[in-house]
Kinemage of the C-alpha trace (Angstrom):
@kinemage 1
@onewidth
@group {chain A} dominant
@subgroup {mainchain}
@vectorlist {calphas} color= white
{ca unk a 1} P 119.395 127.334 -243.661
{ca unk a 2} L 121.373 130.412 -242.057
{ca unk a 3} L 122.952 133.459 -242.683
{ca unk a 4} P 129.467 136.407 -240.664
{ca unk a 5} P 134.699 136.580 -240.188
{ca unk a 6} L 130.242 136.129 -240.351
{ca unk a 7} L 129.396 136.978 -240.504
{ca unk a 8} L 127.984 137.625 -240.765
{ca unk a 9} L 125.816 135.333 -242.054
{ca unk a 10} P 119.056 138.407 -244.904
{ca unk a 11} P 123.475 135.917 -241.838
{ca unk a 12} L 122.821 139.183 -245.513
{ca unk a 13} P 123.627 137.065 -240.170
{ca unk a 14} P 128.940 138.187 -243.664
{ca unk a 15} L 129.942 135.840 -240.783
{ca unk a 16} L 131.028 140.545 -241.519
{ca unk a 17} L 127.632 142.975 -240.709
{ca unk a 18} L 127.211 143.030 -244.606
{ca unk a 19} L 129.401 145.118 -247.129
{ca unk a 20} L 128.600 148.740 -247.486
{ca unk a 21} L 129.906 151.273 -249.915
{ca unk a 22} L 129.271 154.656 -250.544
{ca unk a 23} L 127.483 155.670 -253.643
{ca unk a 24} L 129.589 156.316 -256.475
{ca unk a 25} L 128.759 159.833 -256.691
{ca unk a 26} L 129.670 160.612 -252.985
{ca unk a 27} L 133.020 161.037 -253.760
{ca unk a 28} L 132.416 163.146 -256.518
{ca unk a 29} L 129.864 165.385 -254.701
{ca unk a 30} L 132.245 165.742 -251.914
{ca unk a 31} L 135.257 166.627 -254.243
{ca unk a 32} L 133.233 168.971 -256.292
{ca unk a 33} L 131.747 170.817 -252.997
{ca unk a 34} L 135.163 171.210 -251.746
{ca unk a 35} L 136.716 172.409 -255.269
{ca unk a 36} L 133.979 174.996 -255.845
{ca unk a 37} L 134.108 176.407 -252.402
{ca unk a 38} L 137.993 176.688 -253.049
{ca unk a 39} L 137.817 178.479 -256.350
{ca unk a 40} L 135.326 181.056 -254.478
{ca unk a 41} L 138.035 181.510 -251.500
{ca unk a 42} L 141.204 181.485 -253.660
{ca unk a 43} L 140.671 182.525 -257.200
{ca unk a 44} L 138.035 185.023 -257.098
{ca unk a 45} L 140.426 187.983 -256.642
{ca unk a 46} L 141.998 189.549 -259.863
{ca unk a 47} L 144.737 190.512 -257.841
{ca unk a 48} L 146.141 187.183 -257.526
{ca unk a 49} L 146.908 184.372 -260.266
{ca unk a 50} L 148.559 181.558 -259.248
{ca unk a 51} L 150.982 179.708 -261.287
{ca unk a 52} L 149.917 176.311 -262.685
{ca unk a 53} L 152.014 174.338 -260.318
{ca unk a 54} L 150.510 176.016 -257.497
{ca unk a 55} L 146.790 175.221 -259.101
{ca unk a 56} L 147.983 171.749 -259.446
{ca unk a 57} L 148.881 171.294 -256.016
{ca unk a 58} L 145.907 173.074 -254.451
{ca unk a 59} L 143.994 170.393 -256.482
{ca unk a 60} L 145.712 167.609 -255.437
{ca unk a 61} L 145.122 168.636 -251.880
{ca unk a 62} L 141.413 168.961 -252.480
{ca unk a 63} L 141.326 165.591 -253.797
{ca unk a 64} L 143.008 164.124 -251.103
{ca unk a 65} L 140.946 165.515 -248.567
{ca unk a 66} L 137.496 164.155 -250.270
{ca unk a 67} L 139.287 160.831 -250.326
{ca unk a 68} L 140.083 160.516 -246.786
{ca unk a 69} L 136.803 161.867 -245.780
{ca unk a 70} L 134.838 159.479 -247.905
{ca unk a 71} L 136.854 156.661 -246.813
{ca unk a 72} L 136.484 157.607 -242.972
{ca unk a 73} L 133.045 157.322 -243.618
{ca unk a 74} L 132.911 153.625 -244.607
{ca unk a 75} L 132.192 151.146 -242.202
{ca unk a 76} L 134.602 148.129 -241.645
{ca unk a 77} L 133.619 144.832 -243.139
{ca unk a 78} L 132.374 142.388 -240.698
{ca unk a 79} L 131.942 138.405 -240.842
{ca unk a 80} L 128.963 139.457 -242.802
{ca unk a 81} L 125.309 139.779 -241.751
{ca unk a 82} L 124.368 137.479 -244.442
{ca unk a 83} L 124.135 133.706 -245.725
{ca unk a 84} L 122.881 133.062 -249.258
{ca unk a 85} L 120.146 130.549 -249.818
{ca unk a 86} L 120.657 127.200 -249.936
{ca unk a 87} L 120.378 124.821 -253.149
{ca unk a 88} L 116.935 123.732 -252.351
{ca unk a 89} L 116.080 127.392 -251.802
{ca unk a 90} L 116.196 127.221 -248.375
{ca unk a 91} L 117.795 130.403 -247.101
{ca unk a 92} L 120.337 130.656 -244.202
{ca unk a 93} L 120.129 134.509 -244.339
{ca unk a 94} L 119.502 136.862 -241.661
{ca unk a 95} L 119.415 140.578 -242.206
{ca unk a 96} L 121.523 143.042 -239.912
{ca unk a 97} L 119.568 144.539 -237.215
{ca unk a 98} L 120.103 147.450 -235.246
{ca unk a 99} L 119.419 145.837 -232.081
{ca unk a 100} L 121.767 146.578 -229.009
{ca unk a 101} L 124.294 144.074 -228.297
{ca unk a 102} L 124.040 141.983 -225.208
{ca unk a 103} L 126.470 140.376 -222.965
{ca unk a 104} L 127.069 137.838 -225.447
{ca unk a 105} L 128.700 140.503 -227.672
{ca unk a 106} L 129.773 143.929 -228.946
{ca unk a 107} L 129.460 146.066 -231.724
{ca unk a 108} L 130.073 144.276 -235.132
{ca unk a 109} L 132.353 147.412 -236.009
{ca unk a 110} L 134.429 147.057 -232.884
{ca unk a 111} L 137.922 145.691 -233.541
{ca unk a 112} L 138.570 142.673 -231.600
{ca unk a 113} L 142.068 143.839 -230.743
{ca unk a 114} L 140.450 146.359 -228.441
{ca unk a 115} L 139.300 143.520 -226.134
{ca unk a 116} L 142.830 141.938 -225.951
{ca unk a 117} L 143.582 143.396 -222.368
{ca unk a 118} L 140.297 141.866 -220.873
{ca unk a 119} L 140.487 138.446 -222.379
{ca unk a 120} L 138.684 136.082 -220.097
{ca unk a 121} L 138.901 132.113 -219.937
{ca unk a 122} L 140.943 129.768 -222.341
{ca unk a 123} L 142.127 131.003 -225.597
{ca unk a 124} L 144.235 128.964 -228.178
{ca unk a 125} L 146.458 130.391 -230.946
{ca unk a 126} L 144.510 130.182 -234.497
{ca unk a 127} L 144.223 126.789 -235.908
{ca unk a 128} L 142.287 125.529 -238.858
{ca unk a 129} L 139.248 123.384 -237.768
{ca unk a 130} L 138.551 120.290 -239.376
{ca unk a 131} L 135.555 118.411 -237.639
{ca unk a 132} L 132.844 119.621 -235.539
{ca unk a 133} L 130.925 116.855 -233.309
{ca unk a 134} L 127.783 117.651 -231.092
{ca unk a 135} L 127.379 114.606 -229.050
{ca unk a 136} L 123.864 114.852 -227.717
{ca unk a 137} L 122.645 115.382 -231.440
{ca unk a 138} L 124.746 112.685 -232.683
{ca unk a 139} L 126.148 114.810 -235.309
{ca unk a 140} L 129.676 114.820 -236.444
{ca unk a 141} L 130.839 116.518 -239.801
{ca unk a 142} L 133.759 117.428 -241.291
{ca unk a 143} L 134.165 121.226 -242.143
{ca unk a 144} L 134.175 123.031 -245.385
{ca unk a 145} L 135.427 126.507 -245.868
{ca unk a 146} L 132.922 129.343 -246.157
{ca unk a 147} L 134.171 132.745 -247.789
{ca unk a 148} L 131.934 135.746 -248.883
{ca unk a 149} L 130.607 135.876 -252.491
{ca unk a 150} L 131.082 139.026 -254.638
{ca unk a 151} L 128.101 140.668 -252.699
{ca unk a 152} L 129.628 140.456 -249.306
{ca unk a 153} L 127.435 137.487 -248.190
{ca unk a 154} L 128.623 134.579 -246.367
{ca unk a 155} L 128.541 131.559 -248.403
{ca unk a 156} L 126.903 128.057 -247.282
{ca unk a 157} L 127.681 124.457 -247.510
{ca unk a 158} L 126.940 122.895 -250.903
{ca unk a 159} L 125.595 119.718 -249.532
{ca unk a 160} L 123.341 118.266 -246.611
{ca unk a 161} L 125.690 116.611 -244.511
{ca unk a 162} L 128.481 119.104 -244.221
{ca unk a 163} L 128.718 122.038 -241.803
{ca unk a 164} L 130.985 124.989 -242.948
{ca unk a 165} L 133.417 127.325 -241.087
{ca unk a 166} L 133.661 130.994 -241.551
{ca unk a 167} L 137.355 131.231 -242.502
{ca unk a 168} L 137.610 134.877 -242.974
{ca unk a 169} L 136.560 134.981 -238.960
{ca unk a 170} L 138.448 133.309 -235.874
{ca unk a 171} L 139.338 129.686 -235.722
{ca unk a 172} L 137.001 127.897 -233.219
{ca unk a 173} L 139.214 128.253 -230.055
{ca unk a 174} L 140.861 131.480 -230.878
{ca unk a 175} L 139.729 135.039 -229.483
{ca unk a 176} L 136.531 136.042 -230.982
{ca unk a 177} L 133.303 134.562 -232.177
{ca unk a 178} L 134.021 131.459 -234.660
{ca unk a 179} L 131.179 130.913 -237.036
{ca unk a 180} L 129.993 127.377 -238.039
{ca unk a 181} L 126.881 127.123 -240.305
{ca unk a 182} L 124.770 124.041 -241.672
{ca unk a 183} L 121.635 123.587 -243.480
{ca unk a 184} L 118.141 122.435 -241.538
{ca unk a 185} L 117.043 120.794 -244.546
{ca unk a 186} L 118.092 119.871 -248.071
{ca unk a 187} L 115.480 119.181 -250.513
{ca unk a 188} L 112.823 118.580 -247.901
{ca unk a 189} L 114.853 116.061 -245.845
{ca unk a 190} L 116.524 116.761 -242.506
{ca unk a 191} L 119.986 118.087 -242.891
{ca unk a 192} L 123.401 118.414 -240.808
{ca unk a 193} L 121.728 120.975 -238.113
{ca unk a 194} L 118.114 119.864 -238.496
{ca unk a 195} L 118.045 119.503 -234.307
{ca unk a 196} L 120.021 122.337 -233.732
{ca unk a 197} L 117.391 124.449 -231.991
{ca unk a 198} L 117.051 121.492 -229.691
{ca unk a 199} L 120.471 122.044 -227.762
{ca unk a 200} L 120.188 123.208 -224.421
{ca unk a 201} L 122.537 125.073 -221.933
{ca unk a 202} L 125.471 123.241 -220.766
{ca unk a 203} L 125.702 120.920 -223.851
{ca unk a 204} L 128.983 120.478 -225.729
{ca unk a 205} L 130.371 121.278 -229.038
{ca unk a 206} L 133.523 119.693 -229.994
{ca unk a 207} L 135.685 120.873 -233.015
{ca unk a 208} L 138.705 119.150 -233.534
{ca unk a 209} L 141.731 121.203 -235.301
{ca unk a 210} L 144.672 120.873 -237.733
{ca unk a 211} L 147.126 121.328 -234.637
{ca unk a 212} L 145.775 118.152 -232.891
{ca unk a 213} L 143.947 120.084 -230.406
{ca unk a 214} L 140.097 119.542 -229.787
{ca unk a 215} L 138.472 122.964 -228.598
{ca unk a 216} L 135.589 121.876 -226.028
{ca unk a 217} L 132.633 124.366 -226.000
{ca unk a 218} L 129.804 124.494 -223.527
{ca unk a 219} L 126.225 126.093 -225.022
{ca unk a 220} L 125.609 129.136 -223.378
{ca unk a 221} L 122.385 130.165 -225.064
{ca unk a 222} L 120.083 129.014 -227.835
{ca unk a 223} L 117.886 131.736 -229.680
{ca unk a 224} L 115.854 132.377 -232.502
{ca unk a 225} L 115.736 135.298 -234.421
{ca unk a 226} L 113.903 136.688 -237.428
{ca unk a 227} L 115.715 137.314 -240.448
{ca unk a 228} L 114.466 140.741 -240.734
{ca unk a 229} L 115.621 141.700 -237.562
{ca unk a 230} L 118.830 139.680 -237.277
{ca unk a 231} L 121.002 141.010 -234.429
{ca unk a 232} L 124.268 140.855 -236.310
{ca unk a 233} L 126.577 142.738 -233.598
{ca unk a 234} L 125.480 140.137 -230.764
{ca unk a 235} L 126.405 137.475 -233.270
{ca unk a 236} L 129.296 138.365 -234.876
{ca unk a 237} L 130.781 141.472 -232.888
{ca unk a 238} L 134.061 141.415 -230.745
{ca unk a 239} L 134.295 139.450 -227.604
{ca unk a 240} L 136.575 138.937 -224.984
{ca unk a 241} L 136.789 135.248 -225.130
{ca unk a 242} L 136.855 132.257 -227.344
{ca unk a 243} L 133.213 131.845 -228.447
{ca unk a 244} L 131.542 129.718 -231.205
{ca unk a 245} L 128.291 130.308 -233.100
{ca unk a 246} L 126.385 127.648 -234.555
{ca unk a 247} L 123.834 128.834 -237.087
{ca unk a 248} L 121.047 127.319 -239.006
{ca unk a 249} L 117.387 128.015 -240.282
{ca unk a 250} L 114.184 127.894 -238.261
{ca unk a 251} L 110.998 129.027 -237.532
{ca unk a 252} L 108.080 129.054 -240.259
{ca unk a 253} L 108.909 127.729 -243.856
{ca unk a 254} L 107.720 130.103 -246.606
{ca unk a 255} L 107.007 127.764 -249.371
{ca unk a 256} L 105.901 130.630 -251.804
{ca unk a 257} L 109.319 132.121 -251.240
{ca unk a 258} L 111.293 128.801 -250.625
{ca unk a 259} L 112.833 129.893 -247.415
{ca unk a 260} L 112.452 129.784 -243.608
{ca unk a 261} L 111.587 133.066 -241.820
{ca unk a 262} L 114.106 132.779 -238.916
{ca unk a 263} L 117.336 131.611 -237.870
{ca unk a 264} L 118.525 129.592 -234.967
{ca unk a 265} L 121.694 130.771 -233.384
{ca unk a 266} L 123.685 128.728 -230.907
{ca unk a 267} L 125.897 130.430 -228.526
{ca unk a 268} L 129.008 128.618 -226.852
{ca unk a 269} L 131.845 129.289 -224.889
{ca unk a 270} L 135.184 127.605 -224.734
{ca unk a 271} L 135.731 125.437 -221.626
{ca unk a 272} L 138.366 123.200 -222.213
{ca unk a 273} L 140.938 121.824 -224.543
{ca unk a 274} L 141.723 118.130 -225.717
{ca unk a 275} L 145.389 117.182 -226.852
{ca unk a 276} L 143.987 115.028 -229.441
{ca unk a 277} L 141.172 114.658 -232.013
{ca unk a 278} L 137.693 114.104 -230.045
């Protein structure tokens, strides 16, 4: 299986580029450096002896400066650049990459709101998806919710037949790259997204939503990426339309490590809306 909101989604592709945090020592080191310099500049002279309240205010100010600088250096969380392994040991993960974004997407760190004034095509309001259908593959699955685990890695469905929606990202039909993931195999047998890689440009993917509408997507691209160089920004980054990413595993199966080496990603775009479940 694969690997963000995943998202990303080794997709280690959260649907967010993966959580990163500064080492615990960073804040202490920065604060200590500023405090030391402050003491040299402000307290070395014997002619001036600040009162305790003044010293306290200076210490608080330096602490706030250190906290702000460390916080500003941290990247925002993304749909995850990772999906964890499946129950049969088949990983859906795809490691983040520094690959440059293409026309399919922008930086995973970009704020989706930055493109709201450049929206193209149909866009629906947010509404929870309930069923995904891929007519050409004769696939129909109820959608389970996928979040992030304690490590910031996107979860995967817990059975072979179910696909899952990354619920911390956009809903299918809403602005942004909605992410749906599913297993390719389960205990050696075909799973829900077993033939995902055979989709072609123009094939349709239909997502039924709780608001009674069905979002109809047209496939624009089918790609396979090495998990060691997964393009998180391309897959999970902000886009100016209602997009969809279907993700599973692919490529060679490494029996020793019980995982596939690649991820298959289907890129699709909203092209129509139906008034009832399709």
